[in-house]
C-alpha positions in Angstrom: -42.6 14.5 147.1 -45.9 12.6 146.2 -44.1 9.4 145.2 -42.2 9.1 148.5 -45.0 10.7 150.6 -42.6 13.2 152.1 -42.9 16.9 153.0 -39.5 18.6 152.5 -38.6 22.0 154.1 -35.4 23.7 153.2 -34.2 26.9 154.9 -31.5 29.3 153.5 -28.0 28.9 154.7 -28.0 32.0 157.0 -31.6 31.9 158.2 -32.4 35.2 156.6 -36.0 34.0 155.8 -37.8 32.4 158.8 -39.4 29.0 158.5 -41.5 27.4 161.3 -43.3 24.1 161.7 -45.4 22.2 164.1 -46.5 18.5 164.1 -48.2 15.7 165.9 -46.9 12.4 164.5 -50.3 10.8 164.6 -52.4 13.7 163.2 -50.8 16.5 161.2 -47.8 18.5 160.0 -48.0 22.2 159.3 -45.4 24.9 158.4 -45.4 28.6 157.8 -43.1 31.6 157.4 -44.5 33.2 160.6 -45.4 31.7 164.0 -48.7 33.5 164.1 -50.0 31.4 161.2 -49.4 28.3 163.2 -50.9 29.3 166.5 -54.1 30.1 164.7 -54.6 26.4 164.1 -56.9 24.5 166.6 -54.3 21.8 166.9 -51.6 24.1 168.2 -51.8 25.5 171.8 -51.4 29.2 171.8 -49.2 29.0 174.9 -45.9 30.7 175.8 -43.0 28.3 176.2 -41.8 28.8 179.8 -38.3 27.5 179.4 -37.6 29.7 176.4 -38.6 32.8 178.5 -36.1 31.7 181.2 -33.4 31.2 178.6 -34.1 34.7 177.2 -33.6 36.2 180.6 -30.4 34.2 181.2 -28.5 34.5 177.9 -25.2 36.2 178.7 -24.4 36.9 175.0 -25.9 37.0 171.5 -23.1 34.6 170.5 -25.0 31.7 172.0 -25.9 28.8 169.8 -29.2 28.9 167.8 -32.0 26.8 169.1 -35.0 25.5 167.1 -37.3 26.1 170.1 -39.5 29.2 169.7 -41.3 31.2 172.4 -44.4 29.1 171.8 -45.1 25.5 172.9 -45.0 22.9 170.1 -43.8 25.4 167.5 -40.3 25.0 166.2 -37.9 26.8 163.8 -36.1 25.0 160.9 -32.4 25.7 161.6 -30.4 27.7 159.0 -28.8 25.6 156.2 -31.0 22.7 157.1 -33.3 20.3 155.2 -36.1 18.9 157.2 -38.1 15.9 155.9 -41.4 14.7 157.3 -42.2 11.2 156.2 -46.0 10.9 156.1 -46.1 7.1 156.1 -43.5 6.6 158.8 -44.6 9.7 160.7 -41.0 10.5 161.2 -38.9 13.8 161.1 -35.3 13.8 159.9 -32.9 16.8 159.7 -29.8 17.3 157.6 -27.4 20.2 157.4 -26.5 20.9 153.7 -23.8 23.6 154.1 -20.1 22.9 155.0 -18.1 26.0 154.2 -15.7 25.5 151.4 -12.5 27.3 152.3 -10.3 25.1 150.1 -11.4 26.9 147.0 -9.2 29.8 148.1 -6.0 27.8 148.7 -4.4 29.4 145.7 -4.5 32.8 147.4 -1.4 33.7 149.3 -0.5 37.4 149.6 -2.5 40.1 151.3 -3.1 41.7 147.9 -4.4 38.4 146.6 -7.0 38.2 149.3 -8.0 41.9 148.9 -8.5 41.4 145.2 -10.6 38.3 145.7 -12.6 40.0 148.4 -13.4 43.0 146.2 -14.5 40.7 143.4 -16.7 38.6 145.8 -18.1 41.7 147.6 -19.1 43.4 144.3 -20.8 40.2 143.2 -22.7 40.0 146.5 -23.9 43.6 146.2 -24.8 43.2 142.5 -26.9 40.1 143.2 -29.0 42.1 145.6 -29.6 45.2 143.4 -31.0 43.2 140.5 -34.4 44.7 140.4 -36.6 47.0 138.2 -37.7 48.8 141.4 -35.8 51.5 143.3 -33.0 50.4 145.7 -32.2 51.9 149.1 -29.4 51.3 151.5 -28.6 52.1 155.1 -25.8 54.6 155.3 -24.6 55.2 158.9 -21.1 56.5 158.0 -19.5 53.3 159.2 -17.1 51.1 157.2 -19.8 48.4 156.4 -22.8 50.4 155.3 -20.5 52.9 153.4 -18.9 50.1 151.5 -22.2 48.5 150.5 -23.6 51.9 149.5 -20.6 52.8 147.3 -20.7 49.5 145.4 -24.5 49.6 145.0 -24.3 53.1 143.6 -21.5 52.1 141.2 -23.7 49.3 139.8 -26.9 51.5 139.6 -24.9 54.3 137.9 -24.2 52.0 135.0 -27.9 51.8 134.5 -28.5 55.5 134.8 -30.1 55.1 138.3 -29.3 56.5 141.7 -29.3 54.8 145.1 -31.5 56.0 148.0 -29.6 56.2 151.2 -31.1 56.2 154.7 -29.4 57.5 157.9 -30.9 56.9 161.3 -30.6 60.1 163.4 -29.8 59.1 167.0 -31.3 60.7 170.1 -27.9 60.6 171.7 -25.2 63.0 170.3 -22.4 60.6 171.4 -23.3 58.2 168.7 -24.1 60.8 166.0 -22.2 59.6 162.8 -23.6 62.2 160.4 -20.2 63.8 159.9 -18.9 60.5 158.4 -22.0 60.0 156.3 -21.6 63.6 154.9 -18.0 62.7 153.8 -19.5 60.0 151.5 -22.4 62.1 150.3 -20.0 64.8 148.9 -18.7 62.6 146.1 -21.8 60.6 145.2 -25.2 61.2 143.7 -27.1 59.5 146.5 -30.8 60.4 147.1 -30.3 60.8 150.8 -32.9 60.8 153.6 -32.4 61.2 157.4 -34.9 59.4 159.5 -35.6 60.8 163.0 -36.5 58.4 165.8 -40.0 57.9 167.2 -40.4 59.5 170.5 -42.6 56.8 172.1 -40.4 53.9 173.0 -43.2 51.9 174.4 -45.4 52.2 171.3 -42.4 51.4 169.0 -41.6 48.2 170.9 -45.2 47.1 171.0 -45.7 47.6 167.3 -42.7 45.5 166.6 -43.7 42.8 169.0 -47.1 42.4 167.3 -45.2 41.6 164.1 -42.3 39.4 165.1 -43.9 37.0 167.7 -40.9 37.1 170.1 -39.1 39.5 172.4 -36.0 40.6 170.6 -33.2 43.0 171.5 -33.4 44.6 168.0 -37.0 45.6 168.7 -36.4 49.1 170.2 -33.7 50.4 167.9 -35.4 49.1 164.7 -38.9 50.0 166.0 -37.9 53.6 166.6 -37.2 54.2 162.8 -39.1 51.5 161.0 -42.5 53.3 160.4 -41.1 56.5 158.9 -38.5 54.5 157.0 -41.2 52.3 155.5 -43.3 55.4 154.5 -40.3 56.8 152.7 -39.5 53.5 150.9 -43.1 53.0 149.9 -43.5 56.6 148.6 -40.3 56.3 146.5 -41.1 52.8 145.1 -38.2 51.1 146.9 -38.6 47.3 147.1 -35.1 46.4 148.4 -33.2 47.8 151.4 -29.5 47.0 151.6 -27.8 46.8 155.0 -24.3 46.6 156.4 -25.4 43.8 158.7 -23.2 42.1 160.0 -19.9 43.1 158.4 -18.2 43.2 161.8 -18.7 39.5 162.4 -18.3 38.2 158.8 -15.1 40.2 157.9 -13.7 39.9 161.5 -11.0 42.0 163.3 -8.4 39.3 163.5 -8.3 39.1 167.3 -7.5 35.4 166.9 -4.1 36.5 165.7 -3.4 38.2 169.0 -4.8 35.2 171.0 -2.6 32.8 169.2 0.4 34.3 170.9 -1.3 33.8 174.2 -2.0 30.2 173.5 1.6 29.6 172.5 2.8 31.2 175.8 4.4 34.0 173.9 3.3 36.7 176.3 5.8 39.3 174.9 4.2 39.3 171.4 0.8 38.9 172.9 1.3 42.1 175.0 2.8 44.0 172.0 -0.1 43.2 169.6 -2.8 43.6 172.2 -1.4 47.1 172.7 -1.7 47.8 169.0 -5.3 46.6 168.9 -6.4 48.6 172.0 -4.6 51.7 170.7 -7.2 51.9 167.9 -10.3 51.0 169.9 -12.9 53.1 171.8 -14.3 51.5 175.0 -15.3 54.5 177.0 -18.9 53.3 177.2 -17.7 50.2 179.0 -14.9 52.0 180.9 -15.7 55.8 181.5 -12.0 56.5 182.2 -10.8 54.8 179.0 -9.4 57.8 177.2 -7.4 58.8 180.3 -5.7 55.4 180.5 -2.2 54.7 179.1 -1.7 51.8 176.7 0.0 49.8 179.5 -3.1 50.3 181.7 -5.4 49.3 178.8 -3.4 46.2 178.2 -3.6 45.2 181.9 -7.3 45.8 181.9 -7.8 43.5 178.9 -5.1 41.1 180.2 -7.3 40.7 183.3 -10.3 39.9 181.2 -8.4 37.3 179.3 -7.1 35.8 182.6 -10.6 35.5 184.0 -11.8 33.8 180.8 -9.0 31.3 181.0 -9.6 30.8 184.8 -13.1 29.5 184.2 -11.7 26.7 182.0 -9.0 25.8 184.5 -11.5 25.8 187.4 -13.9 23.6 185.4 -11.0 21.1 184.8 -9.7 21.5 188.4 -6.3 22.5 187.0 -5.4 24.8 189.9 -1.6 24.4 189.6 -1.7 25.4 185.9 -3.8 28.4 186.8 -1.3 29.5 189.4 1.5 29.2 186.9 -0.5 31.2 184.3 -1.1 34.0 186.9 2.6 34.2 187.7 3.6 34.5 184.1 1.0 37.1 183.2 2.1 39.1 186.3 5.7 38.9 185.2 4.8 40.4 181.8 2.6 43.1 183.5 -0.5 41.7 181.9 -2.4 41.6 185.3 -1.8 43.1 188.7 -2.9 41.3 191.9 -4.6 44.3 193.3 -6.8 44.7 190.3 -7.4 41.0 190.1 -8.6 40.8 193.7 -10.8 43.9 193.4 -12.3 42.7 190.1 -12.9 39.2 191.5 -14.8 40.7 194.5 -16.9 42.8 192.2 -17.6 39.8 189.9 -18.8 37.8 193.0 -21.1 40.6 194.0 -22.5 40.9 190.5 -23.0 37.2 190.1 -24.9 37.0 193.4 -27.1 39.9 192.2 -27.3 38.8 188.5 -30.5 36.7 188.2 -33.6 38.4 186.8 -35.7 35.3 187.4 -38.0 34.8 190.4 -36.6 31.7 192.1 -40.0 30.1 192.4 -40.6 30.3 188.6 -38.4 27.3 187.9 -37.3 24.3 189.8 -33.6 24.8 190.8 -32.2 22.4 188.2 -34.8 23.0 185.4 -33.5 26.1 183.7 -29.8 25.1 183.9 -30.6 21.7 182.3 -32.5 23.4 179.5 -29.7 25.9 178.8 -27.2 23.1 178.6 -29.2 21.2 175.9 -30.0 24.1 173.6 -29.0 23.2 170.1 -25.7 24.4 168.6 -24.8 24.1 164.9 -26.1 20.9 163.4 -23.7 18.1 163.9 -21.5 18.2 160.9 -17.9 17.4 160.2 -16.0 20.6 160.5 -12.7 19.1 161.6 -11.1 20.4 158.4 -11.4 24.0 159.7 -8.7 25.4 161.9 -9.5 26.4 165.4 -9.7 30.1 164.4 -11.9 29.3 161.4 -14.2 27.2 163.5 -14.6 29.9 166.1 -15.2 32.5 163.4 -17.9 30.3 161.7 -19.6 29.8 165.1 -19.9 33.5 165.5 -21.3 33.9 162.0 -23.9 31.2 162.7 -24.8 32.4 166.2 -28.3 32.8 167.5 -27.9 36.6 167.7 -27.1 36.7 164.0 -29.9 34.4 162.9 -32.5 36.1 165.1 -31.5 39.5 163.8 -32.0 38.2 160.3 -35.4 37.0 161.2 -36.5 40.3 162.7 -35.2 42.3 159.7 -37.1 40.0 157.3 -40.4 40.0 159.1 -40.5 43.8 159.6 -39.5 44.4 156.0 -42.0 42.0 154.6 -44.8 43.6 156.6 -44.1 47.0 155.1 -43.5 45.6 151.6 -39.8 45.6 151.0 -37.0 43.0 151.1 -34.1 43.5 153.5 -30.9 42.3 151.8 -27.5 41.7 153.5 -24.5 41.6 151.1 -22.1 40.6 153.9 -24.1 37.4 154.4 -23.4 36.2 150.9 -22.3 32.5 151.1 -19.2 32.9 148.9 -18.1 36.0 150.8 -18.4 34.3 154.1 -16.3 31.3 152.9 -13.6 33.7 151.7 -13.5 35.5 155.0 -13.0 32.2 156.8 -10.0 31.5 154.6 -8.3 34.9 155.1 -5.3 34.5 157.4 -5.7 36.2 160.8 -2.7 38.4 160.4 -4.3 40.1 157.3 -7.5 40.7 159.2 -5.6 42.1 162.2 -3.8 44.6 160.1 -1.5 46.0 162.8 -4.4 46.5 165.2 -6.8 48.3 162.9 -8.8 45.2 162.2 -10.7 44.1 159.1 -7.6 44.7 157.0 -8.8 42.8 153.9 -12.0 44.9 153.6 -10.0 48.2 154.1 -7.5 47.2 151.4 -10.2 46.0 149.0 -12.0 49.4 149.3 -8.9 51.5 148.6 -9.8 54.0 145.9 -13.5 53.3 146.4 -14.1 54.8 149.8 -12.9 58.2 151.2 -9.8 57.6 153.3 -11.5 59.1 156.4 -14.0 56.3 156.3 -11.7 53.5 155.0 -9.2 54.1 157.8 -11.9 54.7 160.5 -11.3 52.5 163.5 -13.9 54.0 165.8 -17.4 52.6 166.0 -20.6 54.1 167.5 -21.5 52.4 170.8 -25.3 52.1 170.7 -25.6 50.7 174.2 -25.8 54.3 175.3 -28.9 54.8 173.1 -30.5 51.8 174.8 -29.6 53.2 178.3 -31.1 56.6 177.5 -34.2 54.9 176.1 -34.6 52.7 179.2 -34.2 55.8 181.4 -37.1 57.5 179.6 -39.4 54.5 180.1 -38.0 53.3 183.5 -41.2 54.1 185.5 -43.6 52.8 182.9 -41.5 49.7 182.3 -41.5 48.7 186.0 -45.2 49.5 186.3 -46.0 47.4 183.3 -44.1 44.4 184.7 -46.1 44.6 187.9 -49.4 45.4 186.2 -49.4 42.3 184.1 -48.3 40.0 186.9 -44.9 39.3 185.6 -43.5 39.7 189.1 -44.2 36.0 189.2 -41.5 35.5 186.6 -39.2 38.4 187.3 -37.3 39.2 190.5 -38.6 42.8 191.1 -36.0 43.6 193.7 -33.2 42.7 191.3 -34.9 44.7 188.6 -35.3 47.8 190.8 -31.6 47.6 191.6 -30.8 47.3 187.9 -33.0 50.3 187.1 -31.2 52.5 189.7 -27.8 51.6 188.2 -28.8 52.9 184.8 -27.5 56.3 185.8 -24.0 54.8 186.4 -23.8 53.5 182.8 -23.6 50.0 184.1 -23.8 47.9 180.9 -24.8 44.8 182.8 -27.8 46.6 184.3 -28.8 48.0 180.9 -28.8 44.5 179.4 -30.8 43.0 182.2 -33.4 45.7 182.3 -33.6 45.7 178.5 -34.4 42.0 178.4 -36.9 42.2 181.3 -38.7 45.1 179.7 -38.8 43.6 176.2 -40.1 40.3 177.6 -42.8 42.0 179.7 -43.8 44.2 176.7 -44.0 41.2 174.4 -46.1 39.2 176.9 -48.4 42.2 177.3 -48.9 42.3 173.6 -49.8 38.6 173.6 -52.4 39.1 176.2 -53.9 42.0 174.3 -54.0 40.0 171.0 -55.6 37.1 172.7 
């Protein structure tokens, strides 16, 4: 704005397209769609931000809040749904969030069928917006509910124009997550141009190539990197400029677990137990619990009842409400939601894991330094969301989490490098707002979860896929990959001197536990390896 002497940056509402900036109030302001463009400037130190590394190694979940800090000093990210204004005269930065989800627009909907019809209409519109192109269109097709739904609707639209959809299936290394049988069900009734992409065999090379492009360590690096090059070759050869995904339908549509938790919050443990049993009866958790398929429903309920109790206990301890915690334990025991023997054993195991959980060399940070930084990482921009119910607010936070935004950024940068746009129909603004408005009981759907999507796709998807409740657990793929590169990963960490950052004894213990399918160890080693690989790439580039 030349009249006001202001530079105005606006980022899309879901952070699909990255936008970075750097500034010195007395000297300059610069912005770019990739970090590497900014660290080339003489005014910007090409230095890794130490606290961000510590945070990366400490994050317990991808559902953490998004932070505008990047892995480089003095380089920041514009947050999703944010307008950032730099006033040249005042030398001042101001930020404003422009998106407050409008759930009131759906207040006229009441029945489950009403919401299903509205969902189908909004979902078709979301897909159609993203296939509006003269070039060829491709879509991921895993065989799951999300990618199958996107592919069917995209093909329906393209067929009206006498065109066909290219579909891409990633062939896993691990047979336990092979979903080709489901994909083939959908292929039988559609004229897709289908391509199976085998994984690259060299995990180290795949991760390094991704790290050169995305300017950060990222947990998507290895799975995407294994398929990205051959996928890009196929898309380029066939003239595809748009790649549709099913990302992240699980989070946007939601499984309605808030419906179950509401009974717990009301103290109605009878209905909580009943509906938790319905939910667990349709779920597959054998990768987390190897004996899962041998457990009865009652045993599964006690297992998850214990998880719920531990989660509640943290809040009670923080508030020093020990009497209330004791009463809760007694009530949950009475309804057979927990057993004291399991509780004691699990508590001892948790204490042992906590004492062995840190990946960070103690001398890398001052004792208070990292904890202070983690507590001040930014959440959603301060905005009035008091009009949302508790379940809607919780759902919206998951949709806007750091894991979601960072995945969007990685998809975008990798796609842009190879010349195609990665489009996510489930991240459509209108669709997200509708999903926030859907009552939890309709999402829960007697334990199946994601009921509104299933009902909306009736007659469009084969029943085997529409009613599918299982989901491939890709943590086993990561475990197998880490086993393959276990020796080289640890050697690389030592070779580049990252033992000054990482606790090598803790890493060695985590590496040994990979054989026991310990998910906690897998996640720890994955982050440590990706961080060391990314830092090695930075040294080589410099």
